[in-house]
C-alpha positions in Angstrom: 20.8 33.8 48.6 20.9 32.6 45.0 20.4 36.1 43.7 23.3 37.4 45.9 25.6 34.7 44.5 24.5 35.4 40.9 25.2 39.1 41.5 28.9 38.5 42.5 29.3 36.0 39.7 28.1 38.5 37.1 30.2 41.2 38.6 33.4 39.3 37.7 33.9 39.8 34.0 35.2 36.3 33.3 35.3 36.8 29.5 36.4 33.8 27.4 40.1 33.6 26.5 41.1 35.7 29.5 42.7 34.8 32.8 40.0 33.4 35.2 41.8 33.6 38.5 39.3 36.1 40.1 36.2 34.0 39.5 37.9 30.7 40.3 39.4 32.0 43.5 36.1 33.5 44.7 34.1 30.3 44.0 36.8 28.2 45.7 36.8 30.4 48.7 33.0 30.2 49.0 33.0 26.4 48.7 35.8 26.0 51.3 33.8 28.2 53.7 31.1 25.4 53.6 33.7 22.6 54.2 33.5 21.2 50.6 36.5 19.5 49.2 37.9 21.8 46.5 40.5 21.2 43.8 41.8 24.0 41.6 43.1 22.4 38.4 45.4 24.8 36.4 45.3 24.5 32.7 48.3 24.5 30.3 47.7 28.2 29.5 49.1 29.0 33.0 46.5 31.7 33.7 43.3 29.7 33.7 42.0 26.9 35.8 39.2 24.4 36.2 37.5 23.9 39.5 36.3 20.6 40.9 34.3 20.5 44.2 33.0 17.5 46.1 30.1 17.5 48.6 29.7 14.2 50.4 31.7 10.9 50.4 34.4 11.1 47.8 34.9 7.3 47.8 31.4 6.6 46.4 30.1 7.1 42.9 27.9 10.2 42.6 26.7 12.9 40.2 28.5 15.8 38.5 26.9 19.2 38.0 28.9 20.7 35.1 29.1 24.3 34.0 31.5 26.9 32.7 32.7 30.1 34.4 33.5 32.0 31.2 31.1 34.3 29.3 31.2 35.9 25.8 32.2 39.6 25.6 29.5 42.2 26.2 30.5 44.6 23.4 27.3 44.3 21.3 25.0 47.3 21.0 21.6 47.4 22.7 22.5 46.9 26.4 20.2 49.1 28.6 22.1 48.2 31.8 25.7 47.6 32.8 26.4 44.0 31.5 28.5 43.3 34.6 26.0 44.5 37.2 23.1 42.3 38.0 20.0 44.4 37.4 16.4 43.5 38.3 13.6 44.3 35.9 10.6 42.8 37.6 11.1 39.1 37.5 14.0 39.4 35.1 17.6 39.5 36.4 19.7 41.0 33.6 23.5 40.7 33.1 26.1 39.0 31.0 26.1 35.3 31.6 22.8 35.2 33.7 21.5 32.5 31.3 24.7 31.2 29.8 25.4 30.0 32.3 26.1 31.7 35.6 22.5 31.2 36.6 23.2 27.5 36.8 26.4 28.1 38.7 24.6 30.3 41.2 22.0 27.6 41.8 24.6 24.9 42.4 26.5 27.2 44.8 23.4 28.3 46.6 22.5 24.6 47.1 25.9 23.7 48.5 25.2 24.7 52.2 22.1 22.5 52.3 23.8 19.7 50.5 26.6 19.8 53.1 24.1 19.2 55.9 22.5 16.2 54.2 23.4 12.6 55.0 24.7 12.0 51.4 25.4 8.4 50.6 26.6 9.5 47.2 28.5 12.7 46.5 27.5 15.7 44.4 30.4 17.1 42.5 30.6 20.6 40.9 32.8 20.7 37.8 33.3 24.3 36.6 35.4 24.7 33.5 37.0 27.6 31.6 36.9 28.7 27.9 33.8 26.7 27.0 32.8 29.6 24.7 36.0 29.1 22.7 35.1 25.5 21.9 35.2 23.6 25.2 38.9 24.1 25.6 39.2 23.8 29.4 37.0 20.8 30.3 39.1 18.1 28.5 41.9 18.7 31.1 39.4 18.2 34.0 37.9 15.1 32.4 41.4 13.6 32.0 41.9 14.2 35.8 38.6 12.7 36.9 40.0 9.2 37.9 42.2 11.1 40.5 39.4 13.3 41.6 36.5 11.0 42.3 35.0 7.5 41.8 33.5 7.0 38.4 30.4 9.2 38.3 27.0 7.8 37.8 26.1 10.7 35.5 26.8 14.2 34.4 24.2 17.0 34.3 25.5 19.9 32.1 23.6 23.0 33.1 23.4 24.8 29.8 20.1 26.7 29.4 17.4 24.3 28.3 14.3 25.5 30.0 15.2 23.0 32.8 14.3 20.1 30.5 16.7 17.3 29.9 18.3 17.3 26.5 19.4 13.9 25.1 21.4 14.9 22.0 23.3 17.7 20.3 25.6 17.9 17.2 29.3 17.8 17.4 31.5 20.6 16.1 35.0 21.2 14.7 36.5 24.5 13.6 39.8 25.4 12.0 41.8 28.4 10.7 43.4 28.0 7.3 46.3 30.1 6.1 47.9 30.5 2.7 51.2 32.3 2.1 52.1 33.4 -1.4 54.4 35.9 -3.0 53.7 39.7 -3.1 54.3 41.9 -6.1 52.7 44.5 -8.3 49.3 43.6 -9.7 50.5 44.5 -13.2 52.8 41.5 -13.1 50.7 38.6 -11.7 53.1 36.2 -13.4 55.8 37.2 -11.0 53.8 36.6 -7.8 51.7 34.0 -6.2 48.2 35.3 -5.2 47.2 33.8 -1.9 43.6 35.0 -2.1 43.2 33.3 -5.5 44.6 30.1 -4.0 42.4 30.2 -0.9 39.4 30.8 -3.1 39.9 27.5 -4.8 40.2 25.8 -1.4 37.0 27.5 -0.1 35.1 26.7 -3.3 35.9 23.0 -2.8 35.0 23.3 0.9 31.6 24.8 0.1 30.9 22.0 -2.4 31.9 19.5 0.2 29.4 21.1 2.6 26.6 20.9 0.0 27.4 17.2 -0.4 26.6 16.7 3.2 23.0 17.8 2.6 22.2 14.4 0.9 22.8 12.6 4.2 23.2 10.7 6.4 20.3 12.2 8.3 19.2 12.4 11.9 15.7 13.6 12.2 16.2 14.9 15.8 18.2 17.8 14.5 17.4 20.9 12.4 18.8 20.7 9.8 18.8 16.9 9.9 22.2 16.6 8.2 25.8 17.6 9.0 26.8 21.1 7.8 29.8 23.2 6.9 30.2 27.0 7.0 33.0 29.4 6.0 32.6 32.1 8.6 35.7 34.4 8.2 37.9 35.3 5.3 40.7 37.9 5.3 43.6 38.8 3.0 45.3 41.4 0.8 46.6 44.9 1.6 45.8 47.0 -1.5 44.1 46.5 -4.8 47.3 46.9 -6.8 49.4 44.5 -4.7 49.4 40.8 -5.2 48.2 39.5 -1.8 50.8 37.2 -0.2 48.6 36.1 2.7 45.0 34.9 3.1 43.3 33.3 6.1 39.9 31.7 6.6 38.0 30.1 9.4 35.5 27.3 8.8 33.4 25.0 11.0 31.4 21.8 10.7 28.5 20.6 12.7 28.1 16.9 12.7 25.1 14.7 13.5 25.5 11.8 16.0 27.8 9.1 14.8 29.8 11.4 12.5 33.2 12.6 13.4 33.5 16.4 13.1 37.2 16.2 12.5 36.7 13.7 9.7 34.3 16.1 8.0 37.1 18.7 7.9 39.8 16.3 6.6 39.0 16.8 2.8 39.4 20.6 3.3 42.7 20.0 5.1 43.9 17.8 2.3 42.9 20.4 -0.4 44.8 23.1 1.5 48.0 21.1 1.8 47.9 20.4 -2.0 48.7 24.1 -2.5 52.3 23.5 -1.4 53.0 21.7 -4.6 52.2 25.0 -6.4 54.7 26.9 -4.3 52.4 28.2 -1.6 52.9 28.0 2.1 50.0 26.6 4.1 49.0 26.3 7.8 46.1 24.5 9.5 45.2 25.3 13.0 42.4 23.5 14.8 40.4 26.1 16.8 38.0 23.7 18.6 36.5 20.3 18.5 33.9 18.4 20.5 31.8 15.3 19.7 28.1 15.0 19.4 26.0 13.9 22.4 23.6 11.0 22.1 22.0 9.7 25.3 19.4 7.0 25.2 16.0 8.1 26.2 15.6 5.0 28.4 18.8 5.6 30.3 18.8 5.9 34.1 20.2 9.4 33.8 17.4 10.6 31.5 14.8 9.0 33.8 16.4 10.7 36.9 16.4 14.1 35.3 12.8 13.7 34.2 11.8 12.8 37.8 13.8 15.7 39.3 12.3 18.3 37.0 8.8 16.8 36.2 9.5 17.5 32.6 9.9 15.2 29.6 13.4 15.4 28.0 13.9 17.0 24.6 15.2 14.8 21.9 17.9 17.2 20.7 19.0 20.9 20.5 21.0 22.7 17.8 23.7 24.2 20.1 26.7 22.2 21.4 28.0 21.7 24.9 30.6 19.9 27.0 28.2 17.0 27.4 29.6 15.2 24.3 33.1 15.3 25.8 31.9 13.6 29.0 30.1 11.0 27.0 33.2 10.4 24.8 35.0 9.7 28.1 32.5 6.9 28.8 30.1 8.8 31.2 26.4 9.2 30.7 25.7 13.0 30.3 22.6 15.1 29.8 21.9 18.8 29.4 19.6 20.4 31.9 19.7 24.0 33.0 17.6 27.1 33.7 16.8 29.8 31.1 16.5 29.8 27.4 19.4 29.6 24.9 17.5 32.2 22.8 18.7 34.9 25.3 22.3 33.9 25.3 24.9 36.2 23.7 22.4 39.0 23.4 22.0 42.5 24.9 20.1 42.5 28.2 20.6 38.8 28.7 18.4 37.7 31.6 17.2 34.9 33.7 14.0 34.9 35.9 13.7 34.5 39.6 11.3 31.6 38.9 13.8 29.8 36.7 16.5 30.1 39.4 14.0 28.8 42.0 13.1 25.8 39.9 16.8 24.9 39.2 17.7 25.2 42.9 14.8 22.9 43.7 16.1 20.4 41.1 19.6 20.3 42.6 18.3 19.9 46.2 16.0 17.1 45.0 19.2 15.5 43.5 20.8 15.8 46.9 17.8 14.0 48.5 18.2 11.2 46.0 21.8 10.9 46.9 20.8 10.3 50.6 18.8 7.2 49.8 
């Protein structure tokens, strides 16, 4: 059953940044067919929605299984199968999103009929968000609505691929797009124009120096690297060599260790950009994404529960980011635990194994049994 569900999930090309009605509606229809309580939560974009599903008594505190319905595009070279057709290669099931993270969604949905027959004293909720791959843009709206959707949850399990081991911590992230507007002209008269590329170069040089200053600490040995970091990832500007460029744009990101605000790390860059206005340049700062770090105590009840459910010791930390930090920021204990390996995500012939799906399904059913006690 879980493979059948994964097949139709993969067949819906729910690419990040695009309308997600087809996958949301299909999942909602499936959940309603098993008498689960379903809430479709439209986002401010108007063409995307989160989905919140409850199995069991809504008036009792329970557990949230959190995942995202979006996937990254499948335009990279190297695919040997159709990315949006689930294809078996022995034990491997290939397709875009199989590991990140429709495999986890398929397990949660496959478990739903059995959960619905259990005498649950505490509910199991499914919280499926949109546009996670664009920087966790959808889930904040669902988190804000949680007080209206359910009793305060006892914990949140975010099913990002972790080898089905609990993960206690990850770094936070913030990303921004910087724009500088100057004055075009002929390159033979630089005195009559304002070169936006030159101006941006100064901003980026200071940003890179700021990033290097982070390497001296503070440190958190759980992470690699053990310090916060900054990267300039995209730069564009200019139209021709003999034309003074009147526009330049750049995109930068920071990754922050626990206890450090990602937005605060970007603030010196924002201040430096704004200073260009005194020189006659126009500037614009657009936040692309931001989410906080995750830091769950190893002796927490949730960490112990996941260790019991999986039979595997939790990992101290991972390098990638998830929605778990946002749930924790809202005051909820959160942990990462999902099937597959992050090393396969965003790559050609992405896959998950049948054994990994079986183990994840068993974990979710074991959670249901706990909620019957």
